N, C-alpha and C positions, 0 to 999 in steps of 0.2 A: 615373407617380404610384403605381401599385400596388407597384412595386419599392421605392420609398422608404418606403412604409407598412410593407411587410414587414420592411425593415431596421430601422425604428424598433421594431417589436414584438419582433423577434429580439434586438436589443440590450437592450431592457428586460428580456426574459426572462433573458438571460445575466447581466446585471448583478444582477438581483434574486436569482437562484439562487446566483450566486457570492458575493454579499454574505451571504446566509443561511448558506451552508456555511462561509464565513470566520468569521462570528460563532460558529458552533458549534465550529469547531476552536480558535479563539482562547480562548474562555471555557469550553471543555470541557463544552458542552451536548450531551448524548448524542443528543437527538432532532433536533438540527440538524447534527450532525457526520456526515461521510461515513466509513463504515467498510466495508472490503472484506475478507472472509475467504475464502481458498481453501485447500482441504485435499485431499491425495491420499493415501490409505492403502489397506489391504487391502479395505475395504468399497467403495471406488470414489472417484470425484471428487465433492467437495462444495464449493459456494461459496455465499456469501450476502453481501448488502450491506444496509445499513440506512439508514433515514431518507430517504424520498422526500418528506418534508414541504417542504424547500426547493424542490424541483421543482414541487410543487403550489402553493407560494407564488408562484413565478414565473409559472405559468399564471394564477393568480388576478389578479396585477398586470396582466398583458396583457389579461385579460378586463375588468378595471375601466377600463383605459385605453381599450379599444375602445368600451365602452358609455357611460362618463361623461366622462372627461377629454378625449377626442378632439374633442368639440364646442367646447371652450374654447381649444384650442391650435391 
């Protein structure tokens, strides 16, 4: 039973995160889109990525499912 519950939560997290990143990429919303920048020059290696908001949105949805919606489903 625990394995099934984990798979539900993991699937909800992946779907929510993927959906939010997809909306950001489709409609060019910078705070939802995934951007990765890697640079190597004389100063060294530099990389950055942006917008972890969809990841936090996925975690929020799993938290809401665990606390509120799980009772009714």
